[in-house]
N, C-alpha and C positions, 0 to 999 in steps of 0.2 A: 388525617389519615396516613397511616405508613404503607408507604407503597411496597407492595411484594417485593421489589428486586432492592429496595434500600439494606446498603448494610451487606450486600451479597459480592462475592470476588468474579473477578475477573477470569474466567474460563476458558472463554472462547476467541474464535477469532475469524474474522471471513477475510477473502479474499476475492470480492469479484473480477474474473478472469473471460467473460464469453463475447468480450468486443471483435469485430471483425479485424481489429488492425492491419485496416488501410492504409497507413502511411507509412505501412514497411511492402506493400504489394510490388512484386510479383513473388518476395520468398513468404510471405504469410496468405498465399491462398491455401496450402493444406499446411503450413508451420506455425501451431499460434505466437502470437509475439511472443508473447510469455516464455516460451523455449528458446527465443533467440539467446546463445550462449556472452556473458562478459568473462572473455579468455576461452576456460573451460567447465561453466558451470552456466545453466540458466537463472535468467532471470529469477525466474519467480523461486527458485530454490534460495534466494538470495532476504527473497522477504518471509516464506518460510523458517527461515535461520532466524532471522529477527524476530517474529513471533514465539519461537520456541526457544530463546536467549531472553524473551521477555517473562518467562515465566507459564507460558498459555501452551497448553499438550492439546488441547482439542480444536483443529484447523477445516472450515470449510471452503472450499472451492466453488464460486457460482460459476461452471463453465458454457458452454456453445458448441455450436457447429463449427466441428473442425477441430478440437480441443482434446482429441485423446491423448493424442500423444504426454498431454501432463500425465492424466491417469497412469501410463504407462511409464514416465520417469519415476512417480514414488510408489511405483508396485513392485516385486521382488521378481527377481528375471533371474530363475534357476538353471538355463542353459549361461549365459553370460557367469552367474559366478560358477561356475563349473569349470568352463573356459579358465577364467584369472587364476582359481585353485588349482588344476595342472599345470598351468604357467609358472607356480611359484611366484606372482604377483599378486603378496598379501595385501601390502598397502592400497592398493583398487581395489581390493575385493573388500576388504575395510573399509572403504568409503561408499561401495554400492553397495553392503549390507546395511551398512547408519542409515543412509536412503530411506531404505525399502522397511525400515523399522518405525519410522516414522508413520502415524495415525493421521490422513486426512480423508476426510470426507469431501462427496461430492453433491450437489444439485443443479439440474439444467435449467438457464431461464430460457424459455421457448422461443421469445422474442425480443429484441432488442429494441426493450423502450427505456433506456437509461438506467442511469447511475441507482436511483431511488426503487426501480424496479426488481433491480438485484436485488438491493436490499432485502425489498421483502420476500425473493423465494429462501433467503434465510431465517425466516422467520420461528418455523416449526424448530430449527436444530436450537437457536438460541434460548428459547422455551423461559422466554421472561427474565433473563437476566443481562446485564449491562455485557457490553460485547466490543471487541477491536475492529478495526479496518484499516486493513492497507492496499492502494490501488495494484494492481497486479503486476504494474510498467512503473516502479517510484522507487527509487531503490536509494536508502541511504547509509552512507559512509561513517560511521563513530568512534573508527578505533578499538582506543581501549575504555573508551564511553560507554554509558550508559545506552542500549539500544533506541531509538527514538518511539518505539510505540511503549515501552516502556517510565520512560520523560512522562507521557500520558496519561498511562497510568496511575502514576506517582501524583498528577494532582485530579485525577476524578479521584484518588481516594482523597484528597484533602477536601477536593469539594462539593463530592457526591453530584457532580454533574456532569453533564455531555461535554468533553473537550474536543476541537477542532486544532489538529496540527497544522501549525504556520511557520514559515520564515519571514523576517525583515526583508522586503527586496529592496534593490534602487528603483527610485524614482520613476524611472526611466520601462522599467519593468510595468509596471500595476497597471497598466492596459492590457497585461497578457493572463492577468488571475482574478480569482473572486477575492477581493478586496474586504476587510471585514470591519466594519464604525463597528466603535466598541468605548467602553469605557477603562478607566488605568484602576488594576488593584492594587494590593501593598506589594504585590510580584510584578516587578519592572518587564519579567518579559512575560507577561497574561494580562489579557485585556476580559472584561465581561462581554461578552456579543451582544448589540443591541440590534444590529444587521448585517447582509452581505452584502455587496454589488460588484455585481458580474462585469470584471475588465471596462474601468472607470478609465477615464482622461486624467492625466498625474492632477489637475485642477480639480474633477469630481472627488478623486481619491478619499477616504476621509483617516486611509491611515496605510500606512506599508505591511499592515500583516496580510501575508497571500495565504490564503489557506492551498495545503501543498502534501493531499492524499495518506493521511492519516489521520483516524478519527477514535475517540473512546467516545462508546454514544448507548444512551441507557434508553431500557425497550419499548418506552412507551413512543419512541420513531413511528413504530408500526402501527400504530391505531392514525398518526397523522399520515403519514403516506400512502393508506389505503384511502385517505378521503381527499389526497392531495389529486387535482385534473393532471393529465398530458399538459408538457405546454408545446413546444419549438418540436417539430418532428415526433408532433405523439409520443413524446419519451417525458417519463415520471423520475425529476432528479431531485438527489438527495439534498442539494442546497435549500430546496422551496421548503421542506419539509425540515431541518435545521432554523431555517428563517421564523416558522410560525413556533417551533419551538424556542427561541428565545425571547420571544414576542411572550410568551406564558410562562418560562419559568428561566432559571439561568443555564445560561450556559457560556463557557470560557473558549478563547484563543490562548492555547502556549507556543511561545516561539523555541521550538525544541533546536538540539544543537546537533549537528552533525550537516555531510554534504551531502544534499541530494541530488539526485540524476534524473531525470526525467527520460527514462530510455524508450519512453514512447513516442518519442519524434529521433529523426533522424540524428541531429549533431549531437543532443543529450548522450544514445550513445554510445556513439562515438566518443565520447570525452568520458565516458564509465570504461569503458574498452581500456582506453589508454591508460587512463589514470590507474586502476585495477592491477592491472599488470606491472605497472611501474611499482604498485607496492609489493608483489610478491618476490618474497626470496629468492625463488627458484628465476625467476626469469629477469626483475628489477634492473641490474644491473647492465646486462645484457642487451635489454631493448632501449634503456635511457642513451647508452655509449651509440646505438643502431640512430636513434632520433637527432640525437648533436651531428651524426655524421650524414643525414638524409639530405639528398639533393633530388628535388624535383622540379 
């Protein structure tokens, strides 16, 4: 039987952004971690821009407690726009208007019950279509190359199956991630997923393909999530649903190209801040010189 979502284009993407951000307390007591700036742009704006650059226009942010700042950021700001216009700051005005032109939808996750539960909140928005997912604190720099999500979308169009975004990590890092157990395909950068093992030891790790915060998922995941029982901490995990899918149908893991920053932890955030600043034409040279002469 032909599934109703087969041959449909990927038109929608979901950003789960409802977590408390406890690793950045006390800053995140009132400020969403997704709004922490990388130089002068909120982390979540990098995520949204990747989605738009991948050709997706319909974006849903899964929000939660104390996340109003995210909605305000993508909303219009008439007073600020008027001030910038009167001050002759045309470049800044254009940037602000470009942000508010982005069409973002929101749904609230009432309780923090895991990533799987957050994805379930998107069921009505997705409406039986394949869709992209990017975690709200996971930034990937690809320079002039294809956005990471677009790379996964291309693999979806080749296979018609769910694709998990991965990167090959060093052996001493496998115990920090969910690791793919899979079989090789004709593409050396892609595995067919047989199972996923959460934070294995080096000896137990079946590969070095680590799942890293990007997915293209078929809508049959919602039926599986609705049947998935809460695990540790009462949370419904997306990984558990993907494992069920992998046992029932083809699911792939793709080693996407690009430098990934986990801005959800302090060291990853600091690395992103420094490296994005060094890439800036207006800051890079001066900042590089400052770092060379820095004595602490």
